[in-house]
C-alpha positions in Angstrom: 68.8 46.4 95.2 68.9 42.9 93.7 67.3 44.7 90.0 69.6 47.4 89.9 72.7 44.8 90.8 71.9 42.5 88.2 74.0 42.0 85.1 73.7 41.3 81.4 76.1 40.0 78.8 76.2 41.1 75.0 78.0 39.6 72.4 78.3 40.5 68.9 79.7 38.7 65.5 81.9 40.9 63.0 82.9 39.8 59.4 86.5 40.4 58.5 89.0 39.1 56.1 90.8 36.2 56.6 94.5 35.4 57.2 96.9 39.0 57.2 93.6 40.9 55.5 91.6 40.6 59.1 92.8 43.5 60.7 91.6 45.7 57.3 88.0 46.8 58.6 86.5 49.3 60.4 83.4 47.8 62.5 80.2 48.7 61.0 81.6 51.4 58.8 83.0 48.4 56.8 79.6 48.5 55.0 80.1 51.6 53.9 83.5 50.8 52.7 83.4 47.2 51.6 86.6 45.3 50.9 85.4 45.2 47.1 85.4 49.1 46.8 89.1 49.4 48.6 90.6 46.9 46.4 89.2 48.8 43.1 90.4 52.0 44.0 94.0 50.3 45.2 94.0 48.7 41.7 93.0 51.7 39.8 95.8 54.0 41.4 98.3 51.6 41.0 98.7 51.0 45.2 98.3 46.9 45.2 101.0 45.4 47.1 103.4 43.4 44.9 104.2 40.6 47.7 101.7 39.8 50.4 103.4 40.8 53.7 102.2 41.9 57.1 100.7 44.7 56.1 98.7 44.4 52.7 97.5 47.7 50.7 94.1 47.1 51.9 95.1 46.8 55.5 96.7 50.3 55.1 93.7 52.1 53.9 91.8 50.9 56.6 94.4 51.8 59.2 94.8 55.5 57.8 90.9 55.7 57.9 91.2 54.7 61.5 93.5 57.5 62.1 91.0 60.0 60.9 88.6 58.3 63.7 91.3 58.8 66.6 93.0 61.5 66.0 94.6 62.1 69.3 96.1 58.4 69.2 99.5 57.2 68.2 99.7 54.7 65.8 100.6 51.8 67.7 96.8 52.4 69.9 95.0 53.2 66.9 96.0 49.7 65.2 95.1 48.3 68.7 91.7 49.7 68.4 91.5 48.3 64.5 92.3 45.0 65.8 90.4 44.8 69.4 88.4 42.1 68.3 90.9 39.8 66.6 92.5 38.2 69.5 93.6 34.6 68.3 93.9 35.6 64.7 96.6 37.6 64.7 100.3 36.3 65.4 102.2 39.5 65.8 101.9 43.2 66.1 103.6 45.6 63.2 106.1 48.2 64.6 105.2 51.9 64.6 108.0 51.7 61.7 105.9 49.6 59.5 103.1 51.2 60.0 104.3 54.4 59.1 105.6 52.9 56.1 102.3 51.5 54.9 101.1 54.9 55.1 104.0 56.3 53.0 103.5 53.7 50.6 99.8 54.4 49.9 100.4 58.2 48.9 97.6 60.2 49.1 95.7 58.7 45.5 94.2 56.1 47.0 92.6 58.0 49.4 91.6 60.8 47.6 89.6 58.5 44.8 87.9 57.1 47.6 86.4 59.9 48.7 85.6 61.3 45.3 83.8 57.8 44.8 81.7 58.1 47.9 81.3 62.3 48.4 77.9 62.9 47.3 74.5 63.3 48.3 72.7 61.1 50.0 69.3 61.8 50.9 66.0 60.5 48.6 63.5 62.9 47.1 61.6 62.1 49.8 63.3 62.4 52.7 62.4 65.3 55.1 64.2 68.3 55.0 66.2 68.2 52.2 64.9 70.1 49.5 62.9 73.1 49.0 60.3 72.7 46.5 62.7 70.8 43.8 66.0 72.1 44.7 67.9 69.8 46.9 69.6 72.4 49.6 73.8 72.6 49.6 75.8 74.9 51.2 79.6 75.7 52.0 81.2 75.2 55.2 84.7 76.1 56.4 87.2 75.5 59.0 90.5 77.4 59.9 91.2 75.7 63.1 92.4 72.4 62.0 96.1 72.0 63.5 98.9 70.3 61.0 102.3 68.7 62.1 104.9 71.2 63.0 107.1 69.6 60.8 109.5 71.7 58.0 107.5 70.6 54.8 104.4 71.4 56.5 105.4 74.6 57.6 106.9 75.3 54.5 103.2 74.4 52.5 101.0 76.2 55.1 103.0 78.9 57.1 102.7 79.6 60.9 100.0 82.6 61.7 102.1 85.5 63.1 100.3 87.8 65.8 101.9 90.6 67.9 102.6 87.6 71.0 104.9 86.0 68.2 104.1 82.4 66.3 101.3 79.9 66.2 102.9 76.5 67.7 101.4 74.4 64.5 100.6 75.8 61.4 96.3 75.5 60.6 94.9 74.0 57.7 91.7 75.8 55.8 89.1 73.4 55.0 86.4 74.3 52.4 83.2 71.7 52.2 80.0 71.5 50.2 77.9 69.9 52.0 73.8 68.6 51.6 72.4 70.5 54.3 69.6 68.2 55.1 72.4 64.5 55.8 75.3 66.9 56.2 76.5 64.6 53.4 79.9 66.0 51.9 80.0 66.4 47.8 83.7 67.5 47.7 86.3 68.9 49.8 89.3 71.2 49.3 92.1 72.0 51.7 95.4 74.5 52.2 96.6 77.5 53.8 94.9 79.5 55.8 95.9 82.9 54.0 93.9 82.0 51.1 90.2 83.3 50.9 87.1 81.1 51.3 85.8 82.3 48.2 89.0 81.3 45.9 88.6 77.3 47.9 85.0 77.4 47.6 85.3 78.2 43.4 87.3 74.7 43.4 84.2 73.3 44.8 81.9 75.1 42.1 81.5 72.6 39.0 80.0 70.1 41.6 76.5 72.2 41.0 73.8 71.7 38.9 70.4 73.0 38.1 68.6 70.5 40.2 70.2 72.4 43.8 69.2 75.5 45.7 72.9 76.9 47.1 72.6 78.6 50.5 75.2 81.1 51.3 76.1 83.5 53.7 77.7 86.6 54.0 81.0 85.5 52.8 80.1 84.8 49.7 78.7 87.5 48.2 81.5 88.6 46.1 80.2 90.1 42.7 82.6 87.8 40.8 81.4 84.4 43.1 77.8 85.2 42.5 78.4 85.5 39.1 80.2 82.1 38.7 77.8 80.4 41.1 74.8 81.5 38.6 76.8 80.1 35.8 76.5 76.6 37.1 72.8 76.5 36.5 71.8 76.2 40.1 69.4 78.3 42.1 70.8 80.8 44.9 69.7 82.3 48.2 72.5 84.5 49.1 72.6 86.6 52.6 74.4 90.1 51.4 76.3 92.4 53.8 74.3 95.2 55.3 76.6 97.9 53.6 75.6 96.7 49.9 72.8 98.9 48.0 72.2 97.0 44.8 70.8 99.4 42.1 67.1 98.8 42.2 66.0 98.3 38.7 62.4 97.1 38.9 60.2 97.3 42.1 57.8 93.8 42.3 54.4 93.8 44.4 56.1 92.0 47.5 58.3 94.8 47.8 61.6 93.1 46.8 63.3 94.4 43.6 65.4 93.2 40.7 69.0 94.1 40.2 72.3 93.2 38.1 75.3 91.9 39.8 78.4 91.6 37.6 76.4 90.3 34.8 73.6 88.7 37.1 70.0 89.1 37.2 68.9 88.9 41.1 66.1 89.1 43.4 66.4 91.4 46.4 64.7 90.8 49.4 65.0 92.9 52.9 63.8 90.6 55.4 62.9 91.0 59.2 63.6 87.4 60.7 62.5 86.3 64.0 63.1 83.1 66.2 61.5 82.4 69.5 63.3 79.5 71.5 61.9 77.2 73.5 62.6 78.8 76.9 61.2 82.5 75.7 64.1 84.0 74.2 63.2 86.0 71.3 66.0 87.0 68.8 65.8 89.0 65.4 67.1 90.9 62.6 67.1 92.4 59.4 68.8 90.2 56.8 69.3 91.0 52.9 69.0 88.1 50.8 69.7 87.8 47.0 68.3 85.0 44.9 
């Protein structure tokens, strides 16, 4: 019992800016988003404040990032989390109105440039699970279940999904990203109304591909036009085709695969039977038609 009831006290120290800039940090994540980077982004986008007040622009950037970390919390509660370790350094807490105003004052330009600066592959060539032979494996991934604020301006842009029981309570946002599969690091991201097709958003990210990448795609990205545009980037492809597709057989290869041409793009088609056995002994299998 004495061992079970014993306690230990842990203390840690964090480095923050001085004065009114002190709330501008994200704890350990500040190493990935240093002060110098945020200041440079603000200067390049014209977001630096003209006069120093309670909420400088740098603090505003970190506050907006903290809002993304705690999406279920209100402005004031997120501010309290941001400043929880700064007791004694701050003389007053900004009002909710002031926090809204700093977000509006920043706009989208600094956050967009900050993302574009940090986005990109992070794995080293020797990192396990990020490459197939000499190619870095990447993939598209989409999400259509993100709720947006139910406000007139947002609804006018995104709209609301209608079904037989009525209309959804919130407008929904579709997000499409290109990521490094081994680390899940984002190379790029776009978003917009859910009424647009996934391939339309994915095409906006195709310029991020290059000849050193192997793009892994599921059946939703096997249209003729999309395959041709993806191949034109110079990246290698491995795409699962819909089972209903029956490409013309131009040449049969010794291993049973065959060559074809889709929308001017020369592809190799592989019919594969893939089986997986889980740790509990459950066996899952299926037929896959792959294009590469």
